[in-house]
PyMOL Python script that loads the backbone (N, CA, C, O; Angstrom):
from pymol import cmd

cmd.read_pdbstr("""\
ATOM      1  N   MET A   1     125.318 133.507 232.692  1.00  0.00           N
ATOM      2  CA  MET A   1     125.912 134.776 233.036  1.00  0.00           C
ATOM      3  C   MET A   1     125.206 135.342 234.272  1.00  0.00           C
ATOM      4  O   MET A   1     124.058 135.007 234.566  1.00  0.00           O
ATOM      5  N   THR A   2     125.910 136.186 234.965  1.00  0.00           N
ATOM      6  CA  THR A   2     125.331 136.803 236.149  1.00  0.00           C
ATOM      7  C   THR A   2     124.733 138.151 235.782  1.00  0.00           C
ATOM      8  O   THR A   2     124.947 138.670 234.686  1.00  0.00           O
ATOM      9  N   GLU A   3     123.985 138.701 236.716  1.00  0.00           N
ATOM     10  CA  GLU A   3     123.449 140.042 236.496  1.00  0.00           C
ATOM     11  C   GLU A   3     124.585 141.044 236.461  1.00  0.00           C
ATOM     12  O   GLU A   3     125.626 140.843 237.086  1.00  0.00           O
ATOM     13  N   GLU A   4     124.376 142.124 235.724  1.00  0.00           N
ATOM     14  CA  GLU A   4     125.386 143.165 235.650  1.00  0.00           C
ATOM     15  C   GLU A   4     125.479 143.896 236.971  1.00  0.00           C
ATOM     16  O   GLU A   4     124.470 144.101 237.645  1.00  0.00           O
ATOM     17  N   SER A   5     126.683 144.289 237.345  1.00  0.00           N
ATOM     18  CA  SER A   5     126.872 145.144 238.506  1.00  0.00           C
ATOM     19  C   SER A   5     127.736 146.309 238.049  1.00  0.00           C
ATOM     20  O   SER A   5     128.487 146.200 237.079  1.00  0.00           O
ATOM     21  N   SER A   6     127.622 147.413 238.751  1.00  0.00           N
ATOM     22  CA  SER A   6     128.404 148.575 238.346  1.00  0.00           C
ATOM     23  C   SER A   6     128.906 149.321 239.559  1.00  0.00           C
ATOM     24  O   SER A   6     128.380 149.189 240.664  1.00  0.00           O
ATOM     25  N   GLU A   7     129.937 150.108 239.323  1.00  0.00           N
ATOM     26  CA  GLU A   7     130.473 150.985 240.350  1.00  0.00           C
ATOM     27  C   GLU A   7     131.071 152.196 239.660  1.00  0.00           C
ATOM     28  O   GLU A   7     131.507 152.114 238.512  1.00  0.00           O
ATOM     29  N   THR A   8     131.091 153.295 240.347  1.00  0.00           N
ATOM     30  CA  THR A   8     131.701 154.502 239.815  1.00  0.00           C
ATOM     31  C   THR A   8     133.074 154.642 240.451  1.00  0.00           C
ATOM     32  O   THR A   8     133.218 154.584 241.672  1.00  0.00           O
ATOM     33  N   VAL A   9     134.076 154.828 239.607  1.00  0.00           N
ATOM     34  CA  VAL A   9     135.430 155.033 240.101  1.00  0.00           C
ATOM     35  C   VAL A   9     135.885 156.421 239.704  1.00  0.00           C
ATOM     36  O   VAL A   9     135.481 156.942 238.665  1.00  0.00           O
ATOM     37  N   THR A  10     136.729 157.020 240.533  1.00  0.00           N
ATOM     38  CA  THR A  10     137.259 158.343 240.250  1.00  0.00           C
ATOM     39  C   THR A  10     138.755 158.232 240.012  1.00  0.00           C
ATOM     40  O   THR A  10     139.496 157.701 240.838  1.00  0.00           O
ATOM     41  N   ILE A  11     139.181 158.743 238.866  1.00  0.00           N
ATOM     42  CA  ILE A  11     140.598 158.774 238.522  1.00  0.00           C
ATOM     43  C   ILE A  11     140.931 160.233 238.275  1.00  0.00           C
ATOM     44  O   ILE A  11     140.509 160.821 237.280  1.00  0.00           O
ATOM     45  N   GLY A  12     141.697 160.810 239.196  1.00  0.00           N
ATOM     46  CA  GLY A  12     141.951 162.248 239.115  1.00  0.00           C
ATOM     47  C   GLY A  12     140.647 162.975 239.336  1.00  0.00           C
ATOM     48  O   GLY A  12     139.994 162.781 240.362  1.00  0.00           O
ATOM     49  N   SER A  13     140.256 163.807 238.393  1.00  0.00           N
ATOM     50  CA  SER A  13     138.991 164.521 238.520  1.00  0.00           C
ATOM     51  C   SER A  13     137.897 163.880 237.665  1.00  0.00           C
ATOM     52  O   SER A  13     136.776 164.385 237.604  1.00  0.00           O
ATOM     53  N   GLN A  14     138.227 162.764 237.003  1.00  0.00           N
ATOM     54  CA  GLN A  14     137.279 162.097 236.113  1.00  0.00           C
ATOM     55  C   GLN A  14     136.580 160.946 236.831  1.00  0.00           C
ATOM     56  O   GLN A  14     137.221 160.145 237.510  1.00  0.00           O
ATOM     57  N   GLU A  15     135.273 160.873 236.675  1.00  0.00           N
ATOM     58  CA  GLU A  15     134.516 159.735 237.182  1.00  0.00           C
ATOM     59  C   GLU A  15     134.150 158.851 236.009  1.00  0.00           C
ATOM     60  O   GLU A  15     133.823 159.342 234.928  1.00  0.00           O
ATOM     61  N   ALA A  16     134.204 157.560 236.222  1.00  0.00           N
ATOM     62  CA  ALA A  16     133.852 156.624 235.160  1.00  0.00           C
ATOM     63  C   ALA A  16     132.977 155.528 235.744  1.00  0.00           C
ATOM     64  O   ALA A  16     133.171 155.099 236.881  1.00  0.00           O
ATOM     65  N   LEU A  17     132.021 155.087 234.959  1.00  0.00           N
ATOM     66  CA  LEU A  17     131.143 154.002 235.361  1.00  0.00           C
ATOM     67  C   LEU A  17     131.742 152.704 234.850  1.00  0.00           C
ATOM     68  O   LEU A  17     131.913 152.520 233.645  1.00  0.00           O
ATOM     69  N   VAL A  18     132.059 151.803 235.772  1.00  0.00           N
ATOM     70  CA  VAL A  18     132.600 150.496 235.423  1.00  0.00           C
ATOM     71  C   VAL A  18     131.481 149.480 235.625  1.00  0.00           C
ATOM     72  O   VAL A  18     130.927 149.361 236.718  1.00  0.00           O
ATOM     73  N   VAL A  19     131.155 148.748 234.559  1.00  0.00           N
ATOM     74  CA  VAL A  19     130.072 147.772 234.619  1.00  0.00           C
ATOM     75  C   VAL A  19     130.654 146.380 234.418  1.00  0.00           C
ATOM     76  O   VAL A  19     131.343 146.118 233.432  1.00  0.00           O
ATOM     77  N   GLU A  20     130.367 145.489 235.368  1.00  0.00           N
ATOM     78  CA  GLU A  20     130.758 144.098 235.201  1.00  0.00           C
ATOM     79  C   GLU A  20     129.659 143.417 234.398  1.00  0.00           C
ATOM     80  O   GLU A  20     128.543 143.246 234.889  1.00  0.00           O
ATOM     81  N   ILE A  21     129.973 143.026 233.156  1.00  0.00           N
ATOM     82  CA  ILE A  21     128.962 142.443 232.281  1.00  0.00           C
ATOM     83  C   ILE A  21     128.962 140.920 232.333  1.00  0.00           C
ATOM     84  O   ILE A  21     128.034 140.275 231.844  1.00  0.00           O
ATOM     85  N   ALA A  22     129.992 140.358 232.919  1.00  0.00           N
ATOM     86  CA  ALA A  22     130.116 138.915 233.117  1.00  0.00           C
ATOM     87  C   ALA A  22     131.198 138.719 234.173  1.00  0.00           C
ATOM     88  O   ALA A  22     131.965 139.643 234.441  1.00  0.00           O
ATOM     89  N   PRO A  23     131.275 137.542 234.775  1.00  0.00           N
ATOM     90  CA  PRO A  23     132.342 137.325 235.746  1.00  0.00           C
ATOM     91  C   PRO A  23     133.714 137.633 235.140  1.00  0.00           C
ATOM     92  O   PRO A  23     134.082 137.082 234.102  1.00  0.00           O
ATOM     93  N   ARG A  24     134.464 138.519 235.799  1.00  0.00           N
ATOM     94  CA  ARG A  24     135.819 138.920 235.400  1.00  0.00           C
ATOM     95  C   ARG A  24     135.880 139.792 234.150  1.00  0.00           C
ATOM     96  O   ARG A  24     136.974 140.104 233.679  1.00  0.00           O
ATOM     97  N   ILE A  25     134.734 140.195 233.600  1.00  0.00           N
ATOM     98  CA  ILE A  25     134.695 141.004 232.378  1.00  0.00           C
ATOM     99  C   ILE A  25     133.991 142.321 232.690  1.00  0.00           C
ATOM    100  O   ILE A  25     132.874 142.324 233.208  1.00  0.00           O
ATOM    101  N   THR A  26     134.648 143.444 232.372  1.00  0.00           N
ATOM    102  CA  THR A  26     134.048 144.751 232.650  1.00  0.00           C
ATOM    103  C   THR A  26     134.054 145.628 231.407  1.00  0.00           C
ATOM    104  O   THR A  26     134.780 145.386 230.443  1.00  0.00           O
ATOM    105  N   VAL A  27     133.218 146.651 231.469  1.00  0.00           N
ATOM    106  CA  VAL A  27     133.158 147.682 230.442  1.00  0.00           C
ATOM    107  C   VAL A  27     133.256 149.024 231.149  1.00  0.00           C
ATOM    108  O   VAL A  27     132.554 149.278 232.128  1.00  0.00           O
ATOM    109  N   ASP A  28     134.129 149.871 230.645  1.00  0.00           N
ATOM    110  CA  ASP A  28     134.325 151.217 231.184  1.00  0.00           C
ATOM    111  C   ASP A  28     134.621 152.097 229.979  1.00  0.00           C
ATOM    112  O   ASP A  28     135.625 151.892 229.297  1.00  0.00           O
ATOM    113  N   GLU A  29     133.765 153.069 229.710  1.00  0.00           N
ATOM    114  CA  GLU A  29     133.952 153.868 228.498  1.00  0.00           C
ATOM    115  C   GLU A  29     135.285 154.611 228.469  1.00  0.00           C
ATOM    116  O   GLU A  29     135.707 155.070 227.407  1.00  0.00           O
ATOM    117  N   SER A  30     135.953 154.737 229.611  1.00  0.00           N
ATOM    118  CA  SER A  30     137.256 155.406 229.628  1.00  0.00           C
ATOM    119  C   SER A  30     138.413 154.428 229.400  1.00  0.00           C
ATOM    120  O   SER A  30     139.573 154.837 229.360  1.00  0.00           O
ATOM    121  N   VAL A  31     138.100 153.150 229.252  1.00  0.00           N
ATOM    122  CA  VAL A  31     139.123 152.133 229.005  1.00  0.00           C
ATOM    123  C   VAL A  31     138.817 151.445 227.685  1.00  0.00           C
ATOM    124  O   VAL A  31     137.754 150.847 227.518  1.00  0.00           O
ATOM    125  N   ARG A  32     139.750 151.532 226.754  1.00  0.00           N
ATOM    126  CA  ARG A  32     139.614 150.854 225.461  1.00  0.00           C
ATOM    127  C   ARG A  32     138.307 151.180 224.753  1.00  0.00           C
ATOM    128  O   ARG A  32     137.703 150.314 224.119  1.00  0.00           O
ATOM    129  N   PHE A  33     137.872 152.435 224.863  1.00  0.00           N
ATOM    130  CA  PHE A  33     136.673 152.924 224.176  1.00  0.00           C
ATOM    131  C   PHE A  33     135.419 152.126 224.536  1.00  0.00           C
ATOM    132  O   PHE A  33     134.504 152.000 223.721  1.00  0.00           O
ATOM    133  N   GLY A  34     135.379 151.586 225.759  1.00  0.00           N
ATOM    134  CA  GLY A  34     134.200 150.876 226.221  1.00  0.00           C
ATOM    135  C   GLY A  34     134.097 149.438 225.757  1.00  0.00           C
ATOM    136  O   GLY A  34     133.049 148.811 225.913  1.00  0.00           O
ATOM    137  N   ARG A  35     135.168 148.905 225.189  1.00  0.00           N
ATOM    138  CA  ARG A  35     135.156 147.501 224.777  1.00  0.00           C
ATOM    139  C   ARG A  35     135.272 146.612 226.006  1.00  0.00           C
ATOM    140  O   ARG A  35     135.890 147.016 226.991  1.00  0.00           O
ATOM    141  N   PRO A  36     134.696 145.412 225.978  1.00  0.00           N
ATOM    142  CA  PRO A  36     134.835 144.497 227.119  1.00  0.00           C
ATOM    143  C   PRO A  36     136.301 144.128 227.347  1.00  0.00           C
ATOM    144  O   PRO A  36     137.019 143.757 226.418  1.00  0.00           O
ATOM    145  N   VAL A  37     136.724 144.240 228.602  1.00  0.00           N
ATOM    146  CA  VAL A  37     138.103 143.924 228.974  1.00  0.00           C
ATOM    147  C   VAL A  37     138.107 142.999 230.184  1.00  0.00           C
ATOM    148  O   VAL A  37     137.097 142.847 230.872  1.00  0.00           O
ATOM    149  N   ILE A  38     139.249 142.389 230.430  1.00  0.00           N
ATOM    150  CA  ILE A  38     139.437 141.609 231.644  1.00  0.00           C
ATOM    151  C   ILE A  38     139.415 142.591 232.814  1.00  0.00           C
ATOM    152  O   ILE A  38     140.117 143.602 232.790  1.00  0.00           O
ATOM    153  N   ALA A  39     138.616 142.300 233.828  1.00  0.00           N
ATOM    154  CA  ALA A  39     138.446 143.206 234.970  1.00  0.00           C
ATOM    155  C   ALA A  39     139.798 143.605 235.563  1.00  0.00           C
ATOM    156  O   ALA A  39     140.673 142.769 235.787  1.00  0.00           O
ATOM    157  N   GLY A  40     139.940 144.905 235.808  1.00  0.00           N
ATOM    158  CA  GLY A  40     141.150 145.429 236.430  1.00  0.00           C
ATOM    159  C   GLY A  40     142.327 145.581 235.481  1.00  0.00           C
ATOM    160  O   GLY A  40     143.437 145.898 235.909  1.00  0.00           O
ATOM    161  N   THR A  41     142.088 145.353 234.186  1.00  0.00           N
ATOM    162  CA  THR A  41     143.163 145.472 233.203  1.00  0.00           C
ATOM    163  C   THR A  41     142.671 146.297 232.013  1.00  0.00           C
ATOM    164  O   THR A  41     141.539 146.780 232.000  1.00  0.00           O
ATOM    165  N   ARG A  42     143.535 146.445 231.027  1.00  0.00           N
ATOM    166  CA  ARG A  42     143.161 147.065 229.765  1.00  0.00           C
ATOM    167  C   ARG A  42     143.201 146.026 228.641  1.00  0.00           C
ATOM    168  O   ARG A  42     143.261 146.376 227.462  1.00  0.00           O
ATOM    169  N   VAL A  43     143.167 144.754 229.018  1.00  0.00           N
ATOM    170  CA  VAL A  43     143.264 143.664 228.042  1.00  0.00           C
ATOM    171  C   VAL A  43     141.880 143.368 227.473  1.00  0.00           C
ATOM    172  O   VAL A  43     141.008 142.884 228.195  1.00  0.00           O
ATOM    173  N   PRO A  44     141.665 143.654 226.178  1.00  0.00           N
ATOM    174  CA  PRO A  44     140.357 143.422 225.581  1.00  0.00           C
ATOM    175  C   PRO A  44     140.043 141.934 225.418  1.00  0.00           C
ATOM    176  O   PRO A  44     140.926 141.133 225.113  1.00  0.00           O
ATOM    177  N   VAL A  45     138.791 141.583 225.624  1.00  0.00           N
ATOM    178  CA  VAL A  45     138.345 140.200 225.474  1.00  0.00           C
ATOM    179  C   VAL A  45     138.626 139.704 224.060  1.00  0.00           C
ATOM    180  O   VAL A  45     139.069 138.568 223.885  1.00  0.00           O
ATOM    181  N   ASP A  46     138.377 140.533 223.048  1.00  0.00           N
ATOM    182  CA  ASP A  46     138.574 140.067 221.671  1.00  0.00           C
ATOM    183  C   ASP A  46     140.027 139.731 221.374  1.00  0.00           C
ATOM    184  O   ASP A  46     140.295 138.862 220.544  1.00  0.00           O
ATOM    185  N   VAL A  47     140.963 140.391 222.026  1.00  0.00           N
ATOM    186  CA  VAL A  47     142.377 140.077 221.837  1.00  0.00           C
ATOM    187  C   VAL A  47     142.692 138.709 222.434  1.00  0.00           C
ATOM    188  O   VAL A  47     143.408 137.909 221.831  1.00  0.00           O
ATOM    189  N   VAL A  48     142.156 138.451 223.613  1.00  0.00           N
ATOM    190  CA  VAL A  48     142.357 137.156 224.270  1.00  0.00           C
ATOM    191  C   VAL A  48     141.800 136.037 223.385  1.00  0.00           C
ATOM    192  O   VAL A  48     142.475 135.035 223.149  1.00  0.00           O
ATOM    193  N   ILE A  49     140.572 136.209 222.899  1.00  0.00           N
ATOM    194  CA  ILE A  49     139.938 135.202 222.051  1.00  0.00           C
ATOM    195  C   ILE A  49     140.711 135.035 220.744  1.00  0.00           C
ATOM    196  O   ILE A  49     140.878 133.921 220.248  1.00  0.00           O
ATOM    197  N   GLY A  50     141.176 136.143 220.200  1.00  0.00           N
ATOM    198  CA  GLY A  50     141.960 136.083 218.968  1.00  0.00           C
ATOM    199  C   GLY A  50     143.236 135.282 219.123  1.00  0.00           C
ATOM    200  O   GLY A  50     143.617 134.530 218.226  1.00  0.00           O
ATOM    201  N   GLN A  51     143.892 135.438 220.253  1.00  0.00           N
ATOM    202  CA  GLN A  51     145.123 134.676 220.506  1.00  0.00           C
ATOM    203  C   GLN A  51     144.828 133.185 220.632  1.00  0.00           C
ATOM    204  O   GLN A  51     145.585 132.352 220.135  1.00  0.00           O
ATOM    205  N   LEU A  52     143.726 132.856 221.298  1.00  0.00           N
ATOM    206  CA  LEU A  52     143.334 131.443 221.394  1.00  0.00           C
ATOM    207  C   LEU A  52     143.024 130.888 219.999  1.00  0.00           C
ATOM    208  O   LEU A  52     143.426 129.772 219.669  1.00  0.00           O
ATOM    209  N   ALA A  53     142.314 131.665 219.186  1.00  0.00           N
ATOM    210  CA  ALA A  53     141.961 131.234 217.833  1.00  0.00           C
ATOM    211  C   ALA A  53     143.213 131.053 216.967  1.00  0.00           C
ATOM    212  O   ALA A  53     143.228 130.225 216.057  1.00  0.00           O
ATOM    213  N   ALA A  54     144.246 131.820 217.253  1.00  0.00           N
ATOM    214  CA  ALA A  54     145.490 131.737 216.488  1.00  0.00           C
ATOM    215  C   ALA A  54     146.354 130.549 216.918  1.00  0.00           C
ATOM    216  O   ALA A  54     147.393 130.281 216.314  1.00  0.00           O
ATOM    217  N   GLY A  55     145.921 129.842 217.961  1.00  0.00           N
ATOM    218  CA  GLY A  55     146.644 128.642 218.368  1.00  0.00           C
ATOM    219  C   GLY A  55     147.401 128.733 219.672  1.00  0.00           C
ATOM    220  O   GLY A  55     147.979 127.743 220.120  1.00  0.00           O
ATOM    221  N   MET A  56     147.409 129.900 220.289  1.00  0.00           N
ATOM    222  CA  MET A  56     148.092 130.030 221.579  1.00  0.00           C
ATOM    223  C   MET A  56     147.273 129.295 222.636  1.00  0.00           C
ATOM    224  O   MET A  56     146.043 129.309 222.587  1.00  0.00           O
ATOM    225  N   ASN A  57     147.940 128.657 223.586  1.00  0.00           N
ATOM    226  CA  ASN A  57     147.191 127.957 224.634  1.00  0.00           C
ATOM    227  C   ASN A  57     146.835 128.915 225.772  1.00  0.00           C
ATOM    228  O   ASN A  57     147.330 130.040 225.835  1.00  0.00           O
ATOM    229  N   VAL A  58     145.974 128.447 226.659  1.00  0.00           N
ATOM    230  CA  VAL A  58     145.459 129.286 227.754  1.00  0.00           C
ATOM    231  C   VAL A  58     146.602 129.831 228.606  1.00  0.00           C
ATOM    232  O   VAL A  58     146.630 131.020 228.921  1.00  0.00           O
ATOM    233  N   ALA A  59     147.539 128.968 228.977  1.00  0.00           N
ATOM    234  CA  ALA A  59     148.665 129.413 229.815  1.00  0.00           C
ATOM    235  C   ALA A  59     149.511 130.451 229.088  1.00  0.00           C
ATOM    236  O   ALA A  59     149.986 131.405 229.704  1.00  0.00           O
ATOM    237  N   GLY A  60     149.703 130.272 227.782  1.00  0.00           N
ATOM    238  CA  GLY A  60     150.487 131.224 226.999  1.00  0.00           C
ATOM    239  C   GLY A  60     149.833 132.582 226.914  1.00  0.00           C
ATOM    240  O   GLY A  60     150.505 133.607 227.034  1.00  0.00           O
ATOM    241  N   VAL A  61     148.516 132.601 226.705  1.00  0.00           N
ATOM    242  CA  VAL A  61     147.789 133.872 226.647  1.00  0.00           C
ATOM    243  C   VAL A  61     147.861 134.574 227.996  1.00  0.00           C
ATOM    244  O   VAL A  61     148.094 135.780 228.068  1.00  0.00           O
ATOM    245  N   ALA A  62     147.657 133.805 229.068  1.00  0.00           N
ATOM    246  CA  ALA A  62     147.710 134.386 230.415  1.00  0.00           C
ATOM    247  C   ALA A  62     149.073 135.014 230.673  1.00  0.00           C
ATOM    248  O   ALA A  62     149.160 136.134 231.176  1.00  0.00           O
ATOM    249  N   ALA A  63     150.122 134.305 230.333  1.00  0.00           N
ATOM    250  CA  ALA A  63     151.477 134.826 230.561  1.00  0.00           C
ATOM    251  C   ALA A  63     151.762 136.044 229.687  1.00  0.00           C
ATOM    252  O   ALA A  63     152.360 137.016 230.149  1.00  0.00           O
ATOM    253  N   GLU A  64     151.338 135.994 228.431  1.00  0.00           N
ATOM    254  CA  GLU A  64     151.596 137.087 227.485  1.00  0.00           C
ATOM    255  C   GLU A  64     150.975 138.402 227.938  1.00  0.00           C
ATOM    256  O   GLU A  64     151.564 139.465 227.745  1.00  0.00           O
ATOM    257  N   TYR A  65     149.781 138.337 228.544  1.00  0.00           N
ATOM    258  CA  TYR A  65     149.055 139.554 228.899  1.00  0.00           C
ATOM    259  C   TYR A  65     149.015 139.829 230.398  1.00  0.00           C
ATOM    260  O   TYR A  65     148.365 140.784 230.825  1.00  0.00           O
ATOM    261  N   GLY A  66     149.686 139.025 231.198  1.00  0.00           N
ATOM    262  CA  GLY A  66     149.738 139.268 232.640  1.00  0.00           C
ATOM    263  C   GLY A  66     148.396 139.094 233.325  1.00  0.00           C
ATOM    264  O   GLY A  66     148.071 139.811 234.272  1.00  0.00           O
ATOM    265  N   ILE A  67     147.615 138.132 232.837  1.00  0.00           N
ATOM    266  CA  ILE A  67     146.312 137.831 233.430  1.00  0.00           C
ATOM    267  C   ILE A  67     146.331 136.372 233.884  1.00  0.00           C
ATOM    268  O   ILE A  67     147.261 135.631 233.567  1.00  0.00           O
ATOM    269  N   SER A  68     145.313 135.968 234.616  1.00  0.00           N
ATOM    270  CA  SER A  68     145.277 134.584 235.093  1.00  0.00           C
ATOM    271  C   SER A  68     144.641 133.674 234.047  1.00  0.00           C
ATOM    272  O   SER A  68     143.947 134.138 233.142  1.00  0.00           O
ATOM    273  N   GLU A  69     144.883 132.391 234.183  1.00  0.00           N
ATOM    274  CA  GLU A  69     144.237 131.425 233.303  1.00  0.00           C
ATOM    275  C   GLU A  69     142.721 131.489 233.471  1.00  0.00           C
ATOM    276  O   GLU A  69     141.978 131.281 232.512  1.00  0.00           O
ATOM    277  N   GLU A  70     142.263 131.778 234.692  1.00  0.00           N
ATOM    278  CA  GLU A  70     140.827 131.931 234.937  1.00  0.00           C
ATOM    279  C   GLU A  70     140.262 133.118 234.158  1.00  0.00           C
ATOM    280  O   GLU A  70     139.127 133.069 233.683  1.00  0.00           O
ATOM    281  N   ASP A  71     141.061 134.192 234.027  1.00  0.00           N
ATOM    282  CA  ASP A  71     140.641 135.340 233.227  1.00  0.00           C
ATOM    283  C   ASP A  71     140.470 134.939 231.762  1.00  0.00           C
ATOM    284  O   ASP A  71     139.503 135.340 231.113  1.00  0.00           O
ATOM    285  N   VAL A  72     141.400 134.155 231.249  1.00  0.00           N
ATOM    286  CA  VAL A  72     141.326 133.702 229.854  1.00  0.00           C
ATOM    287  C   VAL A  72     140.068 132.866 229.651  1.00  0.00           C
ATOM    288  O   VAL A  72     139.350 133.044 228.667  1.00  0.00           O
ATOM    289  N   LEU A  73     139.805 131.958 230.579  1.00  0.00           N
ATOM    290  CA  LEU A  73     138.615 131.117 230.465  1.00  0.00           C
ATOM    291  C   LEU A  73     137.337 131.937 230.610  1.00  0.00           C
ATOM    292  O   LEU A  73     136.324 131.623 229.985  1.00  0.00           O
ATOM    293  N   ALA A  74     137.379 132.985 231.429  1.00  0.00           N
ATOM    294  CA  ALA A  74     136.211 133.867 231.566  1.00  0.00           C
ATOM    295  C   ALA A  74     135.948 134.608 230.258  1.00  0.00           C
ATOM    296  O   ALA A  74     134.793 134.799 229.874  1.00  0.00           O
ATOM    297  N   ALA A  75     137.007 135.024 229.574  1.00  0.00           N
ATOM    298  CA  ALA A  75     136.853 135.682 228.273  1.00  0.00           C
ATOM    299  C   ALA A  75     136.230 134.718 227.270  1.00  0.00           C
ATOM    300  O   ALA A  75     135.362 135.103 226.488  1.00  0.00           O
ATOM    301  N   LEU A  76     136.668 133.488 227.295  1.00  0.00           N
ATOM    302  CA  LEU A  76     136.120 132.479 226.398  1.00  0.00           C
ATOM    303  C   LEU A  76     134.646 132.214 226.708  1.00  0.00           C
ATOM    304  O   LEU A  76     133.833 132.083 225.794  1.00  0.00           O
ATOM    305  N   ALA A  77     134.306 132.136 227.978  1.00  0.00           N
ATOM    306  CA  ALA A  77     132.910 131.925 228.377  1.00  0.00           C
ATOM    307  C   ALA A  77     132.046 133.117 227.962  1.00  0.00           C
ATOM    308  O   ALA A  77     130.922 132.934 227.495  1.00  0.00           O
ATOM    309  N   TYR A  78     132.561 134.321 228.127  1.00  0.00           N
ATOM    310  CA  TYR A  78     131.816 135.517 227.713  1.00  0.00           C
ATOM    311  C   TYR A  78     131.570 135.490 226.210  1.00  0.00           C
ATOM    312  O   TYR A  78     130.461 135.771 225.755  1.00  0.00           O
ATOM    313  N   ALA A  79     132.596 135.155 225.441  1.00  0.00           N
ATOM    314  CA  ALA A  79     132.460 135.108 223.978  1.00  0.00           C
ATOM    315  C   ALA A  79     131.446 134.043 223.567  1.00  0.00           C
ATOM    316  O   ALA A  79     130.637 134.271 222.668  1.00  0.00           O
ATOM    317  N   ALA A  80     131.486 132.894 224.214  1.00  0.00           N
ATOM    318  CA  ALA A  80     130.532 131.826 223.905  1.00  0.00           C
ATOM    319  C   ALA A  80     129.107 132.286 224.193  1.00  0.00           C
ATOM    320  O   ALA A  80     128.189 132.019 223.417  1.00  0.00           O
ATOM    321  N   HIS A  81     128.932 132.974 225.307  1.00  0.00           N
ATOM    322  CA  HIS A  81     127.600 133.481 225.663  1.00  0.00           C
ATOM    323  C   HIS A  81     127.137 134.529 224.653  1.00  0.00           C
ATOM    324  O   HIS A  81     125.977 134.526 224.243  1.00  0.00           O
ATOM    325  N   ALA A  82     128.033 135.419 224.255  1.00  0.00           N
ATOM    326  CA  ALA A  82     127.674 136.472 223.299  1.00  0.00           C
ATOM    327  C   ALA A  82     127.267 135.866 221.961  1.00  0.00           C
ATOM    328  O   ALA A  82     126.317 136.329 221.331  1.00  0.00           O
ATOM    329  N   ILE A  83     127.977 134.842 221.532  1.00  0.00           N
ATOM    330  CA  ILE A  83     127.636 134.185 220.265  1.00  0.00           C
ATOM    331  C   ILE A  83     126.316 133.433 220.390  1.00  0.00           C
ATOM    332  O   ILE A  83     125.511 133.436 219.460  1.00  0.00           O
ATOM    333  N   ALA A  84     126.093 132.797 221.518  1.00  0.00           N
ATOM    334  CA  ALA A  84     124.849 132.050 221.723  1.00  0.00           C
ATOM    335  C   ALA A  84     123.634 132.968 221.696  1.00  0.00           C
ATOM    336  O   ALA A  84     122.545 132.546 221.309  1.00  0.00           O
ATOM    337  N   GLU A  85     123.816 134.218 222.105  1.00  0.00           N
ATOM    338  CA  GLU A  85     122.725 135.188 222.124  1.00  0.00           C
ATOM    339  C   GLU A  85     122.491 135.832 220.760  1.00  0.00           C
ATOM    340  O   GLU A  85     121.449 136.445 220.530  1.00  0.00           O
ATOM    341  N   GLU A  86     123.456 135.693 219.861  1.00  0.00           N
ATOM    342  CA  GLU A  86     123.357 136.320 218.546  1.00  0.00           C
ATOM    343  C   GLU A  86     122.342 135.589 217.681  1.00  0.00           C
ATOM    344  O   GLU A  86     122.270 134.360 217.676  1.00  0.00           O
ATOM    345  N   GLU A  87     121.572 136.363 216.963  1.00  0.00           N
ATOM    346  CA  GLU A  87     120.590 135.787 216.048  1.00  0.00           C
ATOM    347  C   GLU A  87     121.020 136.107 214.618  1.00  0.00           C
ATOM    348  O   GLU A  87     121.180 137.269 214.246  1.00  0.00           O
ATOM    349  N   VAL A  88     121.199 135.069 213.839  1.00  0.00           N
ATOM    350  CA  VAL A  88     121.628 135.229 212.456  1.00  0.00           C
ATOM    351  C   VAL A  88     120.503 134.731 211.560  1.00  0.00           C
ATOM    352  O   VAL A  88     119.999 133.621 211.732  1.00  0.00           O
ATOM    353  N   ARG A  89     120.122 135.557 210.612  1.00  0.00           N
ATOM    354  CA  ARG A  89     119.046 135.182 209.680  1.00  0.00           C
ATOM    355  C   ARG A  89     119.603 135.215 208.267  1.00  0.00           C
ATOM    356  O   ARG A  89     120.245 136.185 207.865  1.00  0.00           O
ATOM    357  N   PRO A  90     119.355 134.153 207.520  1.00  0.00           N
ATOM    358  CA  PRO A  90     119.826 134.154 206.131  1.00  0.00           C
ATOM    359  C   PRO A  90     119.084 135.191 205.306  1.00  0.00           C
ATOM    360  O   PRO A  90     117.901 135.449 205.527  1.00  0.00           O
ATOM    361  N   VAL A  91     119.781 135.771 204.373  1.00  0.00           N
ATOM    362  CA  VAL A  91     119.172 136.740 203.469  1.00  0.00           C
ATOM    363  C   VAL A  91     118.779 135.991 202.194  1.00  0.00           C
ATOM    364  O   VAL A  91     119.629 135.391 201.536  1.00  0.00           O
ATOM    365  N   PRO A  92     117.490 136.028 201.849  1.00  0.00           N
ATOM    366  CA  PRO A  92     117.052 135.272 200.665  1.00  0.00           C
ATOM    367  C   PRO A  92     117.586 135.845 199.374  1.00  0.00           C
ATOM    368  O   PRO A  92     117.302 135.316 198.299  1.00  0.00           O
TER     369      PRO A  92
END
""", "prot")
cmd.dss("prot")
cmd.show_as("cartoon", "prot")
cmd.util.cbc("prot")
cmd.orient("prot")
């Protein structure tokens, strides 16, 4: 993953901090309650991953949500990285 970058955007009179947390993946508390989304869209990463898990192919997900196949693969890479960073400990 790359380092996070951020920018402040103004929509009307509201300013929002948009943080790129991975390539093509951003977080903006004014979009989808701050959930990770495909950059420049309101498409949540978890929805993209959920569609892939349900059996939809990359091209189908891209077409369904108006994003590129590269965006779908970026969501998958972000999810893989997030899971790899997770620490799970068994409860005795």
